[in-house]
C-alpha positions as CSV (number, residue, x, y, z in Angstrom):
1,X,1.5,116.7,69.2
2,X,0.7,120.1,67.6
3,X,3.4,122.2,66.2
4,X,2.7,126.0,66.0
5,X,1.8,127.2,62.5
6,X,5.1,129.2,62.1
7,X,6.9,125.9,62.6
8,X,4.8,123.6,60.3
9,X,7.2,123.7,57.4
10,X,10.8,124.4,58.2
11,X,13.6,123.9,55.8
12,X,16.9,122.7,57.2
13,X,20.0,121.3,55.7
14,X,20.9,117.7,56.2
15,X,24.3,118.6,57.6
16,X,22.5,120.3,60.5
17,X,20.7,117.0,61.3
18,X,23.2,114.1,61.1
19,X,20.9,112.0,63.3
20,X,18.1,111.7,60.7
21,X,17.4,108.2,59.4
22,X,15.6,107.3,56.1
23,X,12.5,105.2,56.7
24,X,11.0,105.1,53.3
25,X,9.9,106.9,50.1
26,X,6.7,108.6,49.0
27,X,5.4,106.3,46.2
28,X,1.9,107.9,45.6
29,X,-1.1,109.6,47.0
30,X,-4.2,108.2,48.6
31,X,-7.6,109.8,48.3
32,X,-8.4,113.5,47.8
33,X,-7.4,114.8,51.3
34,X,-3.7,114.8,50.8
35,X,-2.6,111.5,52.3
36,X,0.7,110.2,51.0
37,X,1.6,106.6,50.5
38,X,5.0,105.7,51.9
39,X,6.8,102.5,51.1
40,X,8.8,101.9,54.3
41,X,12.4,100.6,54.2
42,X,12.0,99.4,57.8
43,X,9.3,98.3,60.3
44,X,6.0,100.0,59.4
45,X,5.4,100.5,63.2
46,X,8.4,102.8,63.4
47,X,6.9,105.2,60.9
48,X,3.4,105.0,62.4
49,X,4.7,106.1,65.8
50,X,6.3,109.4,64.6
51,X,5.1,112.8,65.5
52,X,7.0,114.6,62.7
53,X,8.9,113.6,59.6
54,X,11.3,115.2,57.2
55,X,10.8,115.0,53.4
56,X,13.7,115.3,51.0
57,X,13.5,115.6,47.3
58,X,15.9,113.2,45.4
59,X,17.8,116.1,43.9
60,X,18.2,118.3,47.0
61,X,20.0,118.3,50.4
62,X,17.3,120.5,51.9
63,X,14.7,118.9,54.1
64,X,11.1,119.9,54.8
65,X,9.8,119.2,58.3
66,X,6.1,118.3,58.7
67,X,4.1,117.4,61.7
68,X,2.2,114.1,61.4
69,X,-1.6,114.3,61.8
70,X,-2.3,110.7,61.2
71,X,-0.2,107.6,60.2
72,X,-1.7,104.2,59.5
73,X,-0.7,101.0,57.8
74,X,-2.5,100.2,54.6
75,X,-1.7,97.1,52.7
76,X,2.1,97.1,52.1
77,X,2.5,100.9,52.6
78,X,2.0,103.5,55.4
79,X,-0.5,106.3,54.8
80,X,0.6,109.6,56.2
81,X,-1.5,112.7,56.7
82,X,0.8,115.7,57.2
83,X,0.1,119.2,58.5
84,X,-0.1,121.6,55.6
85,X,-0.9,119.0,53.0
86,X,-4.6,119.1,52.5
87,X,-5.3,118.0,48.9
88,X,-4.3,115.5,46.4
89,X,-2.7,118.2,44.3
90,X,-0.5,119.4,47.3
91,X,0.4,115.8,48.1
92,X,1.4,114.9,44.5
93,X,4.4,117.3,44.7
94,X,5.9,115.0,47.4
95,X,5.9,111.8,45.3
96,X,9.4,110.5,45.0
97,X,10.5,112.3,48.3
98,X,12.4,110.3,50.9
99,X,10.9,110.2,54.4
100,X,13.4,110.7,57.2
101,X,12.9,110.7,61.0
102,X,14.9,111.7,64.0
103,X,16.9,108.5,65.0
104,X,16.4,109.3,68.7
105,X,12.6,109.1,68.3
106,X,12.6,105.5,67.0
107,X,11.4,102.8,69.3
108,X,14.0,100.2,70.3
109,X,13.7,97.0,68.3
110,X,13.5,93.5,69.7
111,X,16.8,91.5,69.7
112,X,17.6,90.2,66.2
113,X,15.7,93.0,64.4
114,X,17.5,96.0,62.7
115,X,16.7,99.2,61.0
116,X,17.7,99.3,57.4
117,X,20.2,102.0,58.0
118,X,22.0,99.7,60.4
119,X,22.3,97.0,57.7
120,X,23.2,99.2,54.7
121,X,26.9,99.2,54.2
122,X,27.7,96.2,56.3
123,X,30.6,94.0,55.1
124,X,29.3,90.6,54.2
125,X,31.3,87.4,54.5
126,X,30.6,83.6,54.5
127,X,31.1,81.6,57.7
128,X,34.3,80.4,56.1
129,X,35.6,84.1,55.9
130,X,35.1,84.6,52.2
131,X,34.4,88.3,51.5
132,X,31.3,88.8,49.4
133,X,31.0,92.6,49.4
134,X,28.9,95.2,51.2
135,X,25.1,95.5,51.6
136,X,24.2,98.1,49.0
137,X,20.4,98.1,49.0
138,X,17.3,96.2,50.1
139,X,14.6,94.7,47.9
140,X,11.3,94.1,49.6
141,X,9.3,91.1,48.4
142,X,6.2,89.4,49.7
143,X,8.1,86.4,51.0
144,X,11.0,88.2,52.7
145,X,13.5,91.0,52.2
146,X,16.5,90.5,50.0
147,X,19.9,92.1,50.5
148,X,21.8,93.3,47.4
149,X,25.5,92.7,48.1
150,X,28.0,94.2,45.8
151,X,31.7,93.8,45.3
152,X,33.0,95.6,42.2
153,X,30.9,94.4,39.3
154,X,29.6,91.4,41.1
155,X,26.2,91.5,42.7
156,X,24.7,88.8,44.9
157,X,21.1,88.6,46.1
158,X,20.9,87.2,49.6
159,X,17.5,86.4,51.2
160,X,17.2,88.0,54.6
161,X,16.1,84.9,56.4
162,X,17.3,83.2,59.6
163,X,18.5,80.1,57.7
164,X,21.0,82.2,55.6
165,X,21.9,85.2,57.9
166,X,24.1,83.5,60.5
167,X,25.2,86.6,62.5
168,X,25.0,90.4,62.4
169,X,27.6,92.3,64.3
170,X,26.9,96.1,64.2
171,X,30.0,97.0,66.2
172,X,32.2,95.1,63.8
173,X,30.2,96.2,60.8
174,X,29.8,92.6,59.6
175,X,27.1,90.3,58.4
176,X,28.1,86.6,58.3
177,X,26.0,84.4,55.9
178,X,25.6,80.7,54.9
179,X,25.2,80.9,51.1
180,X,22.3,78.9,49.7
181,X,22.9,76.5,46.9
182,X,22.5,78.0,43.5
183,X,24.2,81.3,44.1
184,X,26.9,82.1,41.5
185,X,30.4,80.9,42.3
186,X,31.8,83.8,44.2
187,X,35.4,82.7,43.4
188,X,34.8,83.3,39.6
189,X,35.3,87.1,39.8
């Protein structure tokens, strides 16, 4: 899809687009032609299929919209070539920016798979009903993702694997887990 030149870079305020979803962060540049490396917080395929993305600096509410010329997976990142970014120097200014997309443009996921934004903030309980906290962030590892669950000062790392994640109920805002042996005693705090 080609966006007319006068629409290549449009700054909008996040409040105007509540349907935007964060899909990753610009972690570096690739080559001399302005490609950016994006560490995705969701399925790489979701980012590769986008026709446009929004970039947000960590210290701002303003978003910059850019048309996607090319998106491709590369090792553990997605490489994006965006309209109006044609050199490594131009691309470097976007390192650290968050990448957002229009939620309505995301492909549906197969049953049992979720976008990170759907998981973040879920209340986490054991199968016995013991409250563990809320999913605060995600750590991506080579083996599997890990959910960081926080309740006050207590933080628990829960591997995002079928053997541990018993059930996710988005309507109820709940994740039910079977704690693996070796996790700290959650009754201690």
